[in-house]
VOKE-954038 format. One line per 3 residues: number of its first residue (from 1); their letters; for each residue y, z, x of N, C-alpha, C. Coordinates in nm, 4 decimals. Atoms other than C-alpha are relative to their C-alpha. Layout:
# VOKE-954038
NUM> A> Y,Z,X,Y,Z,X,Y,Z,X ~ ...
# end
This chain:
# VOKE-954038
1> MNA> -0.1198,0.0000,0.0838,0.0000,0.0000,0.0000,0.1257,0.0000,0.0880 ~ -0.1234,0.0073,-0.0764,0.3454,-0.0934,0.1310,0.0836,0.1262,-0.0193 ~ -0.0891,-0.1159,0.0101,0.5923,0.1852,0.2065,0.1112,-0.0306,-0.0991
4> PLL> -0.1079,0.0240,0.0967,0.8568,0.2310,-0.0656,0.1296,-0.0378,0.0702 ~ -0.1324,0.0359,-0.0503,1.1982,0.0758,-0.0132,0.0931,0.1209,-0.0068 ~ -0.0841,-0.1180,0.0250,1.3694,0.3843,-0.1589,-0.0890,0.1173,-0.0376
7> QVE> 0.0771,-0.1207,0.0298,1.2234,0.7350,-0.1605,0.0975,0.1152,-0.0223 ~ -0.0860,-0.1133,0.0342,1.4046,1.0208,-0.3367,-0.0879,0.1234,-0.0135 ~ 0.0838,-0.1197,-0.0044,1.2678,1.3701,-0.2748,0.0822,0.1248,-0.0304
10> DLC> -0.0594,-0.1304,0.0355,1.3756,1.6918,-0.4511,0.1530,-0.0022,0.0042 ~ -0.1454,0.0163,-0.0059,1.7330,1.5692,-0.4959,0.0692,0.0961,-0.0964 ~ -0.0764,-0.0963,0.0805,1.9764,1.8351,-0.6210,0.1494,-0.0276,0.0147
13> VHR> -0.1459,0.0103,-0.0007,2.3429,1.8068,-0.7169,0.0554,0.1159,-0.0805 ~ -0.0660,-0.1109,0.0692,2.5610,2.1046,-0.8093,0.1429,-0.0400,-0.0339 ~ -0.1388,0.0241,0.0391,2.8895,2.0855,-0.9978,0.0530,0.1246,-0.0687
16> GGV> -0.0573,-0.1207,0.0580,3.1013,2.3921,-1.0634,-0.1004,0.1123,-0.0139 ~ 0.1009,-0.1049,0.0044,2.8091,2.6192,-0.9854,-0.1186,-0.0309,-0.0890 ~ 0.1098,0.0406,0.0889,2.5832,2.4312,-1.2295,-0.0834,-0.1074,0.0691
19> RVL> 0.0882,0.1000,-0.0596,2.2800,2.2352,-1.1097,-0.0097,-0.1192,-0.0949 ~ -0.0040,0.1197,0.0844,2.3385,1.8857,-1.2530,-0.1252,-0.0847,0.0185 ~ 0.1294,0.0620,-0.0281,2.0319,1.7349,-1.0837,-0.0917,0.1061,0.0573
22> DRV> 0.0912,-0.1083,-0.0349,1.7263,1.9539,-1.0421,-0.1286,-0.0557,0.0601 ~ 0.1181,0.0411,-0.0763,1.4785,1.8430,-0.7733,-0.0624,-0.1285,-0.0558 ~ 0.0452,0.1306,0.0482,1.4516,1.4792,-0.8805,-0.0715,-0.0742,0.1127
25> SFA> 0.0781,0.0750,-0.0987,1.1841,1.2772,-0.7000,-0.0553,-0.1272,-0.0632 ~ 0.0644,0.1251,0.0418,1.0726,0.9146,-0.7326,0.0016,-0.0956,0.1184 ~ 0.0029,0.1044,-0.1024,0.9925,0.6092,-0.5216,0.0197,-0.1347,-0.0675
28> LGA> -0.0257,0.1338,0.0527,1.0928,0.2471,-0.5668,-0.0399,-0.1020,0.1053 ~ 0.0456,0.1026,-0.0921,0.9207,-0.0501,-0.4089,0.0848,-0.1256,-0.0061 ~ -0.0719,0.1273,-0.0011,1.0668,-0.3868,-0.3130,-0.0441,-0.0837,-0.1192
31> GET> 0.0308,0.0832,0.1147,1.0890,-0.6117,-0.6181,-0.0335,0.0755,-0.1266 ~ 0.0335,-0.0813,0.1175,1.0254,-0.3222,-0.8581,0.1264,0.0409,-0.0751 ~ -0.1098,-0.0498,0.0826,1.2505,-0.2242,-1.1483,-0.0418,0.1318,-0.0636
34> LGI> 0.0263,-0.1328,0.0553,1.2568,0.1457,-1.2366,0.1118,0.0353,-0.0966 ~ -0.0975,-0.0437,0.0980,1.4306,0.2568,-1.5541,0.0212,0.1501,0.0074 ~ -0.0347,-0.1422,0.0097,1.6115,0.5915,-1.5631,0.0671,0.0176,-0.1350
37> VGA> -0.0545,-0.0135,0.1348,1.6657,0.6886,-1.9274,0.0207,0.1470,-0.0337 ~ -0.0286,-0.1355,0.0446,1.8122,0.9942,-2.0928,0.1218,-0.0001,-0.0888 ~ -0.1158,-0.0129,0.0881,2.0673,1.1139,-2.3427,0.1263,0.0213,0.0830
40> SGS> -0.1272,-0.0262,-0.0667,2.4352,1.1550,-2.2588,-0.0009,0.1407,0.0599 ~ -0.0035,-0.1299,-0.0659,2.4812,1.4375,-2.0077,-0.1292,0.0396,0.0680 ~ 0.1290,-0.0340,-0.0610,2.1242,1.4211,-1.8776,0.0031,-0.0072,0.1523
43> GKS> -0.0105,0.0088,-0.1458,2.2410,1.3406,-1.5232,-0.0261,-0.1385,0.0561 ~ 0.0359,0.1352,-0.0453,2.1692,0.9653,-1.5096,0.1014,-0.0575,0.0993 ~ -0.1022,0.0580,-0.0875,2.4999,0.8516,-1.3609,0.0186,0.0824,0.1268
46> TLA> -0.0060,-0.0852,-0.1187,2.5087,1.1495,-1.1259,-0.1108,-0.0380,0.0972 ~ 0.1120,0.0417,-0.0838,2.1676,1.0417,-0.9978,0.0327,-0.1305,0.0721 ~ -0.0356,0.1280,-0.0617,2.2923,0.6863,-0.9369,0.0959,0.0207,0.1161
49> RAV> -0.1013,-0.0223,-0.1028,2.5893,0.8107,-0.7386,-0.0543,0.0802,0.1179 ~ 0.0585,-0.0790,-0.1085,2.3873,1.0632,-0.5403,-0.0917,-0.0855,0.0867 ~ 0.0900,0.0873,-0.0749,2.1287,0.8021,-0.4407,0.0789,-0.0901,0.0945
52> LRL> -0.0822,0.0902,-0.0805,2.4064,0.5758,-0.3110,0.0995,0.0730,0.0905 ~ -0.0932,-0.0836,-0.0776,2.5979,0.8646,-0.1475,0.1450,-0.0219,-0.0409 ~ -0.1355,0.0013,0.0539,2.8991,0.8113,-0.3697,0.0432,0.1426,-0.0314
55> LEP> -0.0237,-0.1442,-0.0038,2.8695,1.1887,-0.4009,-0.1117,0.0607,0.0833 ~ 0.0967,-0.0589,-0.0929,2.6894,1.4181,-0.1612,-0.0897,0.1007,-0.0715 ~ 0.0917,-0.0962,0.0609,2.3749,1.5998,-0.2828,0.0089,0.1371,0.0671
58> ADG> 0.0051,-0.1352,-0.0558,2.3415,1.9747,-0.2359,-0.1283,0.0218,0.0785 ~ 0.1304,-0.0185,-0.0642,1.9777,1.9432,-0.1322,-0.0846,-0.1235,-0.0279 ~ 0.0928,0.1098,0.0206,1.6921,1.6966,-0.1060,0.0177,-0.1114,0.1013
61> RVR> -0.0011,0.1124,-0.0934,1.6290,1.3690,0.0739,0.0074,-0.1323,-0.0744 ~ 0.0027,0.1393,0.0440,1.7026,1.0024,0.0176,-0.0401,-0.0822,0.1219 ~ 0.0480,0.0808,-0.1123,1.5001,0.7734,0.2431,0.0136,-0.1473,-0.0374
64> WRG> -0.0202,0.1433,0.0212,1.5961,0.4067,0.2726,-0.0713,-0.0759,0.1122 ~ 0.0836,0.0709,-0.0980,1.3449,0.1799,0.4449,-0.0601,0.0973,0.1008 ~ 0.0654,-0.1002,-0.0824,1.1816,0.4952,0.5788,0.0927,0.0896,0.0798
67> RDF> -0.0961,-0.0794,-0.0775,1.5018,0.6366,0.7318,0.0759,0.0954,-0.0910 ~ -0.0762,-0.1001,0.0744,1.7028,0.9408,0.6259,0.1393,-0.0553,-0.0295 ~ -0.1264,0.0637,0.0374,1.9882,0.7723,0.4368,0.1159,0.0987,0.0040
70> LAL> -0.1061,-0.1007,0.0034,2.1837,1.0972,0.4051,0.0502,0.0362,0.1393 ~ -0.0398,-0.0313,-0.1377,2.1965,1.1279,0.7851,0.0673,-0.1179,0.0699 ~ -0.0591,0.1180,-0.0633,2.3236,0.7752,0.8558,0.1518,0.0110,0.0039
73> SGR> -0.1466,0.0022,-0.0108,2.6816,0.7215,0.9707,0.0414,-0.1284,0.0707 ~ -0.0545,0.1127,-0.0739,2.9071,0.4529,1.1107,-0.0623,-0.1326,-0.0368 ~ 0.0518,0.1353,0.0201,2.7601,0.1062,1.1551,-0.1316,0.0006,-0.0778
76> ELR> 0.1288,-0.0058,0.0692,2.4137,0.2108,1.0362,0.0189,0.0270,-0.1489 ~ -0.0272,-0.0289,0.1406,2.5546,0.3527,0.7122,0.0578,-0.1227,-0.0696 ~ -0.0590,0.1207,0.0593,2.7634,0.0394,0.6491,-0.1058,-0.1068,-0.0228
79> AAR> 0.1065,0.0996,0.0140,2.4594,-0.1817,0.7068,-0.0918,0.0341,-0.1167 ~ 0.0857,-0.0417,0.1113,2.2488,0.0225,0.4646,0.0713,-0.0193,-0.1331 ~ -0.0755,0.0123,0.1258,2.5233,0.0248,0.2007,0.0171,-0.1455,-0.0428
82> REM> -0.0077,0.1415,0.0372,2.5503,-0.3532,0.2161,-0.1231,-0.0415,-0.0793 ~ 0.1252,0.0331,0.0683,2.1902,-0.3631,0.0980,-0.0155,0.0721,-0.1338 ~ 0.0105,-0.0813,0.1215,2.2557,-0.1180,-0.1884,0.1277,-0.0186,-0.0820
85> QIV> -0.1176,0.0326,0.0807,2.4908,-0.2395,-0.4629,-0.0142,0.0579,-0.1409 ~ 0.0006,-0.0618,0.1326,2.5910,-0.1001,-0.8031,0.0867,-0.0800,-0.0961 ~ -0.0795,0.0544,0.1104,2.7131,-0.2418,-1.1348,0.0311,0.1171,-0.0922
88> FQD> -0.0403,-0.1141,0.0807,2.9133,0.0191,-1.3240,0.0054,-0.0361,-0.1481 ~ 0.0012,0.0169,0.1454,2.9312,0.0696,-1.6996,0.1161,-0.0853,-0.0500 ~ -0.1195,0.0640,0.0550,3.2866,-0.0533,-1.7557,0.0646,-0.0914,0.1035
91> PAT> -0.0597,0.0906,-0.0986,3.3986,-0.3673,-1.5704,0.1517,0.0097,0.0049 ~ -0.1464,-0.0110,0.0035,3.7587,-0.3003,-1.6777,0.0511,0.0977,0.1051 ~ -0.0414,-0.0986,-0.1000,3.7707,-0.0047,-1.4387,-0.0566,-0.0297,0.1387
94> SLD> 0.0609,0.0284,-0.1305,3.5558,-0.1532,-1.1601,0.0529,-0.1281,0.0639 ~ -0.0578,0.1228,-0.0542,3.7381,-0.4879,-1.1189,0.1500,0.0194,0.0205 ~ -0.1423,-0.0143,-0.0315,4.0800,-0.4918,-0.9511,0.0812,-0.0961,-0.0871
97> PRM> -0.0750,0.0870,0.0919,4.3239,-0.6237,-1.2160,0.0955,-0.0956,0.0702 ~ -0.0936,0.0859,-0.0738,4.5450,-0.7787,-0.9450,-0.0689,-0.1197,0.0635 ~ 0.0744,0.1040,-0.0705,4.2686,-1.0025,-0.8097,-0.0563,-0.1024,-0.0969
100> TVF> 0.0679,0.1030,0.0781,4.1336,-1.3323,-0.9389,-0.1504,0.0134,0.0204 ~ 0.1458,-0.0013,-0.0140,3.7618,-1.3859,-0.9885,-0.0397,-0.0504,0.1384 ~ 0.0300,0.0525,-0.1338,3.7589,-1.5933,-0.6696,0.0157,0.1096,0.1054
103> SIL> -0.0257,-0.1046,-0.0993,3.9111,-1.3067,-0.4692,-0.0987,0.1151,-0.0120 ~ 0.0949,-0.1094,0.0230,3.6820,-1.0477,-0.6289,-0.1349,-0.0318,0.0631 ~ 0.1308,0.0387,-0.0538,3.3712,-1.2437,-0.5278,0.0065,-0.0306,0.1494
106> AEP> -0.0134,0.0300,-0.1430,3.5087,-1.3472,-0.1888,0.0030,0.1268,0.0845 ~ -0.0225,-0.1220,-0.0783,3.5884,-0.9908,-0.0821,-0.1254,0.0515,0.0697 ~ 0.1173,-0.0518,-0.0718,3.2322,-0.8656,-0.0124,-0.0564,-0.0987,0.1015
109> LVV> 0.0492,0.1003,-0.0947,3.1429,-1.1932,0.1585,0.0813,0.0011,0.1283 ~ -0.0877,-0.0037,-0.1169,3.4438,-1.1711,0.3898,-0.0160,0.1320,0.0756 ~ 0.0119,-0.1320,-0.0632,3.4123,-0.7964,0.4544,-0.1269,0.0089,0.0840
112> HRL> 0.1281,-0.0078,-0.0710,3.0471,-0.8322,0.5542,-0.0258,-0.1228,0.0872 ~ 0.0097,0.1197,-0.0841,3.1114,-1.1648,0.7327,-0.1256,-0.0800,-0.0306 ~ 0.1224,0.0669,0.0427,2.8401,-1.3340,0.5317,0.0173,-0.1503,-0.0180
115> ERS> -0.0238,0.1429,0.0182,3.0042,-1.6745,0.4824,0.1172,-0.0453,0.0859 ~ -0.1129,0.0608,-0.0690,3.2219,-1.8992,0.6942,0.0965,-0.0560,-0.1038 ~ -0.1050,0.0360,0.0954,3.5481,-2.0057,0.5334,-0.0283,-0.1298,-0.0733
118> HAL> 0.0223,0.1293,0.0649,3.4408,-2.3642,0.4637,-0.1124,0.0061,-0.1033 ~ 0.1119,-0.0119,0.0936,3.1299,-2.2453,0.2762,0.0251,0.1043,-0.1079 ~ -0.0270,-0.1127,0.0890,3.2988,-1.9632,0.0851,0.0017,-0.0417,-0.1466
121> EER> -0.0100,0.0417,0.1401,3.3845,-2.1518,-0.2336,-0.1350,-0.0449,-0.0541 ~ 0.1334,0.0434,0.0425,3.0378,-2.3077,-0.2483,-0.0881,0.1203,-0.0342 ~ 0.0789,-0.1213,0.0244,2.8773,-1.9629,-0.2244,0.0470,0.0706,-0.1270
124> ILA> -0.0545,-0.0651,0.1191,3.1102,-1.8229,-0.4935,-0.0409,-0.0753,-0.1263 ~ 0.0438,0.0797,0.1155,3.0294,-2.1102,-0.7308,-0.1484,0.0232,-0.0281 ~ 0.1427,-0.0283,0.0178,2.6586,-2.0424,-0.6708,-0.0203,0.1362,-0.0656
127> LLR> 0.0081,-0.1325,0.0621,2.7109,-1.6753,-0.7599,0.0350,-0.0070,-0.1481 ~ -0.0373,0.0157,0.1412,2.8858,-1.7754,-1.0837,-0.1135,-0.0639,-0.0791 ~ 0.1130,0.0640,0.0700,2.5962,-2.0045,-1.1747,-0.1133,0.0992,-0.0211
130> EVD> 0.1090,-0.0978,0.0086,2.3550,-1.7192,-1.1074,0.0177,0.0947,-0.1184 ~ -0.0265,-0.0895,0.1136,2.5250,-1.5121,-1.3798,0.0491,-0.0781,-0.1225 ~ -0.0305,0.0867,0.1153,2.5763,-1.8071,-1.6180,0.1491,-0.0092,-0.0303
133> LGP> -0.1431,0.0252,0.0156,2.9496,-1.8533,-1.5603,0.0360,-0.1307,0.0696 ~ -0.0434,0.1264,-0.0569,3.1330,-2.1765,-1.4847,0.1229,0.0141,0.0874 ~ -0.1140,-0.0048,-0.0924,3.4088,-2.2653,-1.2368,0.1340,0.0230,-0.0685
136> EVL> -0.1270,-0.0183,0.0711,3.6740,-2.2372,-1.5099,0.0534,0.1430,0.0097 ~ -0.0469,-0.1393,-0.0088,3.6889,-1.8585,-1.4554,0.0520,0.0359,0.1393 ~ -0.0299,-0.0316,-0.1400,3.7580,-1.8821,-1.0804,0.1380,0.0612,0.0213
139> HRH> -0.1373,-0.0431,-0.0270,4.1324,-1.8301,-1.0993,0.0566,0.0887,-0.1108 ~ -0.0421,-0.0957,0.1018,4.1417,-1.5901,-1.3925,-0.0001,0.1411,0.0569 ~ -0.0005,-0.1424,-0.0313,4.2250,-1.2216,-1.3652,-0.0903,0.0729,-0.1003
142> PHE> 0.0914,-0.0717,0.0897,3.9989,-0.9560,-1.5232,0.0477,0.0097,-0.1446 ~ -0.0479,-0.0137,0.1377,4.2254,-0.9147,-1.8294,-0.0084,-0.1312,-0.0778 ~ 0.0137,0.1299,0.0654,4.1788,-1.2862,-1.9021,-0.1453,-0.0333,-0.0320
145> LSG> 0.1430,0.0185,0.0252,3.8017,-1.2452,-1.9322,-0.0430,0.0803,-0.1215 ~ 0.0622,-0.0817,0.1040,3.5936,-1.1300,-2.2266,-0.0790,0.1116,0.0667 ~ 0.0786,-0.1100,-0.0563,3.3936,-0.8099,-2.1830,-0.1279,-0.0487,0.0652
148> GQA> 0.1233,0.0541,-0.0559,3.0762,-1.0077,-2.1275,0.0239,-0.0759,0.1290 ~ -0.0331,0.0734,-0.1220,3.2404,-1.2368,-1.8723,0.0335,0.0953,0.1141 ~ -0.0377,-0.0965,-0.1034,3.3882,-0.9400,-1.6851,-0.1230,0.0693,0.0579
151> QRV> 0.1199,-0.0663,-0.0503,3.0496,-0.7702,-1.6624,-0.0854,-0.0961,0.0826 ~ 0.0711,0.0995,-0.0809,2.8937,-1.0937,-1.5343,0.0647,-0.0142,0.1380 ~ -0.0701,0.0056,-0.1284,3.1619,-1.1087,-1.2648,-0.0354,0.1227,0.0842
154> ALA> 0.0384,-0.1221,-0.0720,3.0832,-0.7469,-1.1723,-0.1414,-0.0122,0.0563 ~ 0.1368,0.0205,-0.0465,2.7154,-0.8404,-1.1473,-0.0023,-0.0989,0.1163 ~ -0.0057,0.0985,-0.1082,2.7956,-1.1468,-0.9347,0.0529,0.0628,0.1285
157> RAL> -0.0543,-0.0685,-0.1182,3.0039,-0.9289,-0.7012,-0.1070,0.0866,0.0662 ~ 0.1064,-0.0838,-0.0560,2.7107,-0.6895,-0.6600,-0.1062,-0.0841,0.0704 ~ 0.1010,0.0870,-0.0594,2.4794,-0.9819,-0.5803,0.0507,-0.0729,0.1239
160> APS> -0.0598,0.0794,-0.1076,2.7219,-1.1383,-0.3296,-0.0580,0.0297,0.1382 ~ 0.0538,-0.0273,-0.1339,2.5938,-0.9548,-0.0175,-0.1525,-0.0077,0.0097 ~ 0.1468,0.0126,0.0035,2.2301,-1.0322,-0.1152,-0.0685,0.1345,0.0226
163> PAL> 0.0553,-0.1344,-0.0196,2.1294,-0.6677,-0.1626,-0.1513,0.0037,-0.0182 ~ 0.1413,-0.0260,0.0249,1.7764,-0.5336,-0.1540,-0.0174,0.0913,-0.1206 ~ 0.0030,-0.0932,0.1130,1.8610,-0.2706,-0.4202,0.1238,-0.0201,-0.0862
166> LVA> -0.1099,0.0069,0.0963,2.0723,-0.3124,-0.7328,-0.0126,0.1182,-0.0949 ~ -0.0049,-0.1106,0.0953,2.1719,-0.0070,-0.9358,0.0879,-0.0431,-0.1166 ~ -0.0744,0.0361,0.1213,2.2775,-0.0909,-1.2930,0.0206,0.1267,-0.0812
169> DEA> -0.0310,-0.1280,0.0648,2.4515,0.2156,-1.4372,0.0586,-0.0251,-0.1384 ~ -0.0422,0.0260,0.1387,2.4680,0.1690,-1.8166,0.0749,-0.1338,-0.0091 ~ -0.0715,0.1271,-0.0130,2.5625,-0.1920,-1.7441,0.0056,-0.0802,-0.1295
172> LSA> -0.0014,0.0725,0.1271,2.4897,-0.3081,-2.1007,0.0803,0.0709,-0.1078 ~ -0.0543,-0.0792,0.1106,2.6544,-0.0312,-2.3004,0.1461,-0.0291,-0.0304 ~ -0.1428,0.0228,0.0227,3.0187,-0.1393,-2.2577,0.0309,-0.1377,-0.0576
175> VDV> -0.0236,0.1339,0.0543,2.9706,-0.4980,-2.3815,-0.0391,-0.0035,-0.1471 ~ 0.0290,0.0136,0.1423,2.9552,-0.6146,-2.7432,-0.1494,-0.0155,-0.0231 ~ 0.1415,0.0100,0.0363,2.6209,-0.5958,-2.9203,-0.0487,-0.1435,0.0119
178> SIQ> 0.0383,0.1412,-0.0034,2.6188,-0.9759,-2.9427,-0.0236,-0.0500,0.1424 ~ 0.0120,0.0411,-0.1400,2.6416,-0.9981,-2.5613,-0.1123,0.0749,0.0710 ~ 0.0986,-0.0838,-0.0681,2.3883,-0.7261,-2.4768,-0.1299,-0.0749,0.0287
181> AQM> 0.1256,0.0730,-0.0195,2.0859,-0.9520,-2.5265,0.0136,-0.1027,0.1122 ~ -0.0225,0.0975,-0.1066,2.2383,-1.2182,-2.2997,0.0008,0.0677,0.1366 ~ -0.0026,-0.0738,-0.1259,2.3079,-0.9608,-2.0295,-0.1395,0.0505,0.0365
184> ANL> 0.1372,-0.0449,-0.0249,1.9563,-0.8223,-2.0693,-0.0844,-0.1137,0.0565 ~ 0.0726,0.1154,-0.0531,1.8215,-1.1738,-2.0103,0.0345,-0.0244,0.1465 ~ -0.0405,0.0151,-0.1399,2.0244,-1.1930,-1.6899,-0.0730,0.0998,0.0897
187> FGK> 0.0714,-0.1010,-0.0780,1.8764,-0.8665,-1.5656,-0.1494,-0.0304,0.0031 ~ 0.1399,0.0402,0.0028,1.5368,-0.9965,-1.6736,-0.0310,-0.1040,0.1064 ~ 0.0185,0.1003,-0.1053,1.5798,-1.2952,-1.4417,-0.0008,0.0663,0.1373
190> LRH> -0.0052,-0.0707,-0.1281,1.6734,-1.0620,-1.1584,-0.1285,0.0780,0.0250 ~ 0.1230,-0.0794,-0.0103,1.3634,-0.8549,-1.2298,-0.1116,-0.0790,0.0677 ~ 0.1066,0.0834,-0.0555,1.1494,-1.1488,-1.1223,0.0312,-0.0494,0.1410
193> SAS> -0.0289,0.0305,-0.1396,1.3200,-1.1812,-0.7866,-0.0862,0.0901,0.0879 ~ 0.0982,-0.0772,-0.0773,1.0518,-1.0755,-0.5406,0.0652,0.0946,0.0994 ~ -0.0619,-0.0795,-0.1056,1.3021,-0.9294,-0.2964,0.0965,0.1063,-0.0516
196> LAC> -0.1029,-0.0901,0.0527,1.5316,-0.7325,-0.5313,-0.0616,0.1151,-0.0785 ~ 0.0389,-0.1196,0.0751,1.4562,-0.3770,-0.6381,0.1174,0.0412,-0.0876 ~ -0.1072,-0.0353,0.0929,1.6516,-0.2386,-0.9321,-0.0244,0.1374,-0.0614
199> LFI> -0.0026,-0.1231,0.0790,1.7363,0.1029,-1.0742,0.0819,-0.0310,-0.1242 ~ -0.0666,0.0367,0.1250,1.8198,0.0326,-1.4391,0.0218,0.1272,-0.0808 ~ -0.0336,-0.1285,0.0610,2.0005,0.3333,-1.5861,0.0576,-0.0229,-0.1386
202> SHD> -0.0421,0.0258,0.1376,2.0428,0.3518,-1.9628,-0.0385,0.1165,-0.0904 ~ 0.0401,-0.0953,0.1038,2.0338,0.5727,-2.2707,-0.0879,-0.0693,-0.1036 ~ 0.0621,0.0832,0.1033,1.8676,0.2879,-2.4648,-0.1353,-0.0525,0.0463
205> LRF> 0.1350,0.0417,-0.0377,1.4919,0.2427,-2.4437,-0.0342,-0.1411,-0.0453 ~ 0.0330,0.1343,0.0485,1.5034,-0.0906,-2.6301,-0.0027,-0.1002,0.1148 ~ -0.0067,0.0931,-0.1114,1.6107,-0.2818,-2.3222,-0.0808,0.0491,0.1193
208> TAV> 0.0683,-0.0556,-0.1172,1.4640,-0.0476,-2.0630,-0.1495,-0.0289,-0.0035 ~ 0.1440,0.0212,0.0128,1.1107,-0.0859,-2.1970,-0.0390,-0.1437,0.0311 ~ 0.0280,0.1418,-0.0238,1.1347,-0.4651,-2.1681,0.0276,-0.0389,0.1448
211> LCD> -0.0473,0.0446,-0.1308,1.3142,-0.4924,-1.8348,-0.0658,0.0706,0.1180 ~ 0.0431,-0.0844,-0.1123,1.1442,-0.2215,-1.6284,-0.1511,0.0038,0.0159 ~ 0.1425,-0.0183,-0.0288,0.8067,-0.1830,-1.4595,-0.0435,0.1421,-0.0336
214> RIA> 0.0258,-0.1404,0.0314,0.8192,0.1965,-1.4825,0.1278,0.0616,-0.0548 ~ -0.1146,-0.0703,0.0573,1.0450,0.4418,-1.6639,-0.0111,0.1484,0.0327 ~ -0.0110,-0.1447,-0.0188,1.1564,0.7922,-1.5668,0.0949,0.0542,-0.1061
217> VLS> -0.0818,-0.0614,0.1051,1.2908,1.0111,-1.8481,0.0667,0.1243,0.0573 ~ -0.0788,-0.1088,-0.0574,1.5692,1.2462,-1.7428,0.0542,0.0887,-0.1115 ~ -0.0539,-0.0961,0.0964,1.6644,1.5615,-1.9339,0.0507,0.1225,0.0753
220> RGA> -0.0622,-0.1153,-0.0666,1.9038,1.8340,-1.8152,-0.0181,-0.0054,0.1510 ~ 0.0028,0.0174,-0.1438,1.8968,1.6908,-1.4658,-0.1365,-0.0067,0.0639 ~ 0.1356,0.0032,-0.0547,1.5179,1.6827,-1.4268,-0.0800,-0.1133,-0.0635
223> IVE> 0.0905,0.1006,0.0550,1.2563,1.4103,-1.4692,-0.1111,0.0714,-0.0757 ~ 0.1011,-0.0662,0.0827,1.0341,1.5190,-1.7573,-0.1205,-0.0897,-0.0251 ~ 0.1122,0.0921,0.0163,0.8158,1.2074,-1.7716,0.0271,-0.1248,0.0827
226> LAE> -0.0094,0.1215,-0.0807,0.7480,0.9120,-1.5426,-0.1303,-0.0763,-0.0155 ~ 0.1212,0.0765,0.0282,0.5064,0.6349,-1.6349,0.0307,-0.1489,-0.0023 ~ -0.0167,0.1437,0.0229,0.4477,0.2625,-1.6607,0.0707,-0.0197,-0.1331
229> AAS> -0.0844,0.0179,0.1184,0.6903,0.1240,-1.9189,-0.0817,-0.0140,-0.1281 ~ 0.0790,0.0227,0.1209,0.4299,0.0011,-2.1666,-0.0745,0.1260,-0.0412 ~ 0.0736,-0.1229,0.0283,0.2269,0.3216,-2.1383,0.0912,0.1076,-0.0565
232> LVR> -0.0930,-0.1033,0.0458,0.5317,0.5448,-2.1854,0.0417,-0.0235,-0.1447 ~ -0.0421,0.0305,0.1375,0.6412,0.3661,-2.5034,-0.1169,0.0144,-0.0969 ~ 0.1176,-0.0047,0.0870,0.2882,0.3473,-2.6422,-0.0491,0.1428,-0.0224
235> APR> 0.0547,-0.1358,0.0115,0.1878,0.7082,-2.5723,0.0890,0.1000,0.0736 ~ -0.0907,-0.0955,-0.0655,0.4870,0.9313,-2.4855,-0.0593,0.1402,0.0000 ~ 0.0572,-0.1337,-0.0127,0.3961,1.2797,-2.3649,0.1015,0.1118,-0.0203
238> HDV> -0.1024,-0.1047,0.0071,0.7274,1.4643,-2.3824,0.0866,-0.0191,-0.1233 ~ -0.0832,0.0064,0.1211,0.9435,1.5498,-2.6829,0.1284,-0.0799,0.0225 ~ -0.1226,0.0753,-0.0290,1.2525,1.4051,-2.5130,-0.0281,-0.1500,-0.0053
241> TRA> 0.0382,0.1414,0.0045,1.0733,1.0725,-2.4674,-0.0195,-0.0457,-0.1434 ~ 0.0222,0.0356,0.1408,0.9655,1.0717,-2.8307,0.1327,-0.0144,-0.0737 ~ -0.1311,0.0065,0.0654,1.3232,1.1389,-2.9407,0.0744,-0.1272,0.0396
244> LIA> -0.0653,0.1230,-0.0453,1.4534,0.8487,-2.7297,-0.0636,-0.1226,-0.0642 ~ 0.0690,0.1114,0.0655,1.1897,0.6160,-2.8742,0.0409,-0.0089,-0.1462 ~ -0.0413,-0.0022,0.1410,1.2787,0.7231,-3.2284,0.1426,-0.0517,-0.0155
247> AAR> -0.1392,0.0455,0.0060,1.6491,0.6647,-3.1581,0.0089,-0.1504,0.0214 ~ -0.0001,0.1441,-0.0259,1.5768,0.3177,-3.0201,-0.0488,-0.0770,-0.1221 ~ 0.0526,0.0675,0.1193,1.3720,0.2252,-3.3271,0.1003,0.0050,-0.1149
250> ESE> -0.1006,-0.0125,0.1057,1.6399,0.3552,-3.5631,0.1162,-0.0961,0.0251 ~ -0.1082,0.0917,-0.0350,1.9045,0.1562,-3.3770,-0.0387,-0.1439,-0.0287 ~ 0.0481,0.1360,0.0254,1.6919,-0.1574,-3.4053,0.0003,-0.0303,-0.1488
253> VQR> 0.0006,0.0184,0.1459,1.6515,-0.1103,-3.7811,0.1421,-0.0214,-0.0513 ~ -0.1390,0.0112,0.0442,2.0277,-0.0678,-3.8236,0.0615,-0.1346,0.0351 ~ -0.0540,0.1295,-0.0413,2.0915,-0.3974,-3.6438,-0.0498,-0.1134,-0.0884
256> R> 0.0586,0.1077,0.0810,1.8755,-0.5954,-3.8851,0.0766,-0.0186,-0.1298
# end
């Protein structure tokens, strides 16, 4: 068996004297999609940020390609972070309103020196095609985009440095219901990329069950159930999982 790409061991995060994450452990292999589901306040977004060192854990380990990610610094940390990208919930707050789509997508390519100037526009157009956008958006600013278009641009920006790990933090919840299925299809295409691992964080089991290989259920900062996606939905073992499944089914009925 191949070593995991990402290994999280007993991860703890404290906030104001309260333990927000309580000894969370999981592994993620290359090309695997792991869903992290839970109700609001369960610690999902905190977990995403702790794994990426956007906040520092109080305890535990994060191993990236077998190395202690929490101990990396300088050039080694920058190199690891290039391989680990995130799509946030609200593109309106994650995209610089002063920049055009071209500049937003060019920035990570230039910063990481991934494209020469003459090939930059070609690479950016390829990124737009990858997220089902056309060249007409190149010179628009974020406020000139629909919510769905803005989230696609955010996804394209995350894909620009060709990461090995993509973290999607409630990436479907801020777009219109009519756009959610289209965005889910995009993530579904990414799921079949042999080289891209994904942490798909959501409160909604409807999409998570379809898009993910395995699902971890988070409650009060702890993983209460972790199983293959189909098995977890078919035979949930924890009350929190059952409640999430019931909520997903009720939401589906209301949409019909």
